[in-house]
C-alpha positions in Angstrom: -0.5 161.6 -10.3 2.5 161.3 -8.1 0.1 159.9 -5.4 -1.1 157.1 -7.6 2.3 156.4 -9.2 4.0 155.6 -6.2 2.0 152.4 -4.8 1.9 151.3 -8.5 5.4 151.1 -9.1 5.7 149.3 -5.8 3.4 147.0 -6.5 5.2 146.2 -10.0 8.5 146.1 -8.1 7.1 143.5 -5.6 7.1 141.1 -8.3 10.9 140.9 -8.6 10.9 139.0 -5.1 8.2 136.3 -6.7 10.7 134.8 -9.2 11.0 131.4 -8.0 7.3 131.0 -7.3 5.7 128.3 -9.3 1.7 127.9 -9.5 1.9 125.0 -12.1 2.3 121.3 -11.6 4.1 119.1 -14.1 0.5 117.7 -14.5 -0.8 121.3 -15.7 1.8 121.9 -18.1 1.6 118.2 -19.5 -1.1 119.2 -22.2 0.7 122.4 -23.2 3.8 120.3 -23.5 2.2 117.7 -25.8 0.5 120.4 -27.9 3.9 122.4 -28.5 5.9 119.1 -29.3 3.3 118.2 -31.8 3.4 121.7 -33.6 6.9 121.6 -33.9 6.6 118.2 -35.5 4.0 119.4 -38.0 6.1 122.3 -39.0 9.4 120.0 -39.7 10.1 116.3 -40.8 11.7 114.3 -38.4 14.9 112.7 -39.2 14.4 109.3 -38.2 17.6 107.5 -39.0 21.1 108.1 -39.9 24.5 109.4 -37.9 23.0 112.8 -36.8 19.9 110.7 -35.6 21.7 108.2 -33.9 23.9 111.1 -32.0 21.0 112.7 -30.6 18.9 109.7 -29.3 22.7 108.7 -27.6 23.2 112.2 -26.2 19.7 112.7 -25.1 19.5 109.2 -23.3 22.9 110.1 -21.3 21.8 113.5 -20.6 18.4 112.4 -19.4 19.7 109.7 -17.2 22.3 112.0 -15.8 19.4 114.4 -14.5 18.0 111.8 -12.4 14.6 113.2 -13.3 11.9 110.7 -14.0 10.0 112.0 -17.0 8.8 109.9 -19.9 11.7 111.2 -22.1 11.2 111.5 -25.7 13.8 112.9 -28.2 13.4 113.9 -32.0 15.6 115.3 -34.5 13.7 117.6 -37.0 14.8 118.7 -40.2 15.4 122.5 -40.2 18.8 123.5 -41.5 17.9 126.9 -40.9 17.1 126.9 -37.4 19.9 127.0 -34.8 18.0 125.6 -32.0 17.0 122.9 -29.5 14.3 122.6 -26.5 13.2 120.6 -24.2 9.6 121.1 -23.1 8.1 120.2 -19.3 8.0 116.6 -18.8 11.0 115.8 -21.0 10.2 116.2 -24.4 13.1 117.2 -26.4 13.7 118.3 -29.8 16.9 119.0 -31.9 16.8 121.2 -35.0 19.7 120.0 -37.7 20.6 123.7 -37.8 22.5 123.5 -34.7 24.6 120.5 -35.5 27.1 122.5 -37.8 27.5 124.7 -34.8 27.9 122.3 -32.2 30.5 120.4 -34.3 30.8 117.5 -32.0 29.0 115.0 -29.6 30.5 117.1 -26.8 28.9 120.3 -27.2 25.8 118.8 -28.3 25.9 117.5 -24.7 26.3 120.9 -23.4 23.1 122.3 -25.2 21.1 119.4 -24.3 21.9 119.4 -20.8 21.1 123.2 -21.2 17.8 122.5 -22.4 17.1 119.6 -20.1 17.9 121.7 -17.0 15.4 124.1 -18.0 12.9 121.3 -17.6 14.3 119.7 -14.8 14.3 123.3 -13.0 10.8 124.0 -13.7 11.6 127.1 -15.7 8.3 126.9 -17.8 6.0 127.0 -15.0 7.9 129.7 -13.2 7.9 132.1 -16.2 4.2 131.4 -16.5 3.7 132.3 -12.9 5.4 135.6 -13.1 4.1 136.3 -16.2 0.5 136.0 -14.3 1.7 137.9 -11.1 3.1 140.6 -13.6 0.0 141.1 -15.4 -2.1 141.0 -11.8 0.3 143.9 -10.7 -0.4 146.1 -13.9 -4.1 145.3 -13.5 -4.1 146.8 -9.8 -2.3 149.6 -11.0 -4.8 150.1 -13.6 -7.4 150.0 -11.3 -6.0 152.4 -8.6 -5.3 154.9 -11.3 -9.1 154.8 -12.4 -10.3 155.0 -8.9 -7.8 158.3 -8.7 -9.8 159.8 -11.7 -6.6 160.4 -13.7 -7.1 161.6 -17.1 -6.7 159.0 -20.0 -3.8 160.8 -21.5 -2.0 160.4 -17.9 -3.2 157.0 -17.0 -2.0 155.8 -20.4 1.5 157.4 -19.9 1.9 155.7 -16.5 0.6 152.2 -17.6 3.4 152.6 -20.5 6.3 153.3 -17.9 5.1 150.6 -15.6 4.8 148.4 -18.6 8.2 148.9 -19.9 9.7 148.6 -16.3 8.2 145.2 -15.4 9.3 144.1 -19.0 12.9 145.2 -18.7 13.4 145.5 -14.8 11.6 142.1 -14.1 10.8 139.3 -17.0 13.8 139.6 -19.1 16.5 139.8 -16.4 14.5 136.6 -14.6 14.7 134.9 -17.9 18.3 135.8 -18.0 18.5 134.3 -14.6 17.0 131.1 -16.0 19.5 130.7 -18.9 22.4 130.9 -16.6 21.0 128.6 -14.2 20.7 126.1 -16.8 24.0 126.6 -18.4 25.5 125.3 -14.6 23.4 122.7 -14.4 23.4 121.5 -17.7 27.2 121.4 -17.7 26.7 119.0 -14.4 24.6 116.8 -16.4 27.0 116.7 -19.2 30.0 116.0 -16.9 27.9 113.2 -15.1 27.1 111.7 -18.7 30.7 111.6 -19.1 31.1 114.3 -21.8 33.8 117.1 -22.0 32.6 120.2 -20.6 35.1 122.4 -22.0 33.2 122.1 -25.3 30.6 124.6 -24.0 32.6 127.8 -23.7 33.7 127.1 -27.4 30.3 126.5 -28.4 29.1 129.9 -27.0 32.0 131.3 -29.1 30.8 129.7 -32.1 27.2 130.9 -31.6 28.6 134.4 -30.8 30.2 134.5 -34.1 27.0 134.0 -36.0 25.9 137.7 -34.9 23.8 139.2 -31.9 20.4 139.8 -31.9 20.7 143.2 -29.5 22.2 144.3 -26.2 22.4 141.7 -23.6 20.0 144.0 -21.3 17.3 143.5 -23.8 17.7 139.9 -24.1 16.0 137.0 -22.6 19.6 135.3 -23.3 23.0 136.5 -21.8 25.4 137.7 -24.3 27.3 134.4 -25.8 30.6 135.6 -25.0 29.7 136.5 -21.6 28.1 132.6 -21.1 31.5 131.4 -22.6 33.5 133.7 -20.2 31.5 132.4 -17.2 31.5 128.8 -17.9 35.3 128.8 -18.5 35.6 130.5 -15.1 33.0 128.0 -13.5 33.7 124.6 -15.1 36.9 123.8 -13.2 35.0 124.4 -9.9 31.7 122.2 -11.2 34.5 119.3 -11.9 35.8 119.3 -8.6 32.5 119.8 -6.9 31.2 116.7 -8.9 34.4 115.1 -8.2 33.8 115.4 -4.3 30.3 114.2 -4.1 29.7 110.9 -3.0 29.0 108.2 -5.5 24.9 108.1 -5.2 23.0 105.9 -7.3 20.9 108.0 -9.9 17.4 107.5 -11.3 18.5 105.7 -14.7 16.8 105.8 -18.0 16.8 102.2 -19.2 18.0 101.8 -22.7 15.4 102.7 -25.2 13.4 104.9 -22.5 14.2 107.8 -24.4 11.6 107.7 -27.0 12.3 108.4 -30.7 
């Protein structure tokens, strides 16, 4: 079994070096984005007016413009008081659930949230995650075939595939997702700063998130621990502010008033 286990493990570990590959174009992901957005709107009613609606539209438009990405931006506030979440799908479809607003508490913190979510779209994290999932599955399939050729017993084969599957999940997929989250935190703060918001509300936001409770240890989560995120942002924000100040003024791709669809 050992002769086959080594190349199988090696094939899966190689996937860790492919984390930044993306086999999916924006056009490829467009139908999935449209479908996911429609499903979210079917599940929860849309808030179409009022102060919270106006705030979401205002922040979404500013963050979209600050990103410099020429998506067909769209933003909606969905009535779901028990859902503490927001998202931005590929190609710029934003949704904010009303349940996150008591946690954000103010427009600056909401800008940190939307900056983070928009960064997932601008950094093409969706396509990269799908690519990695495909490569991981291909590696496990290859390992399965290799063990079959080696005439392993079904019991030994099942044990090795279980080890490989757990190794890929814990060692490759989850850490990569946490890397996505950390990258989106930093890039999102840049968008918030460029949009004129106070980035120092972001660490406070994550501390409030931490107070809501944790779903498990950070090393088994797709998201970093909220307190770790708060500490990292407190450390990085002064540096990011200076970097943004030091950049030469360059025109960004602006989003015209009304271009973020409601």
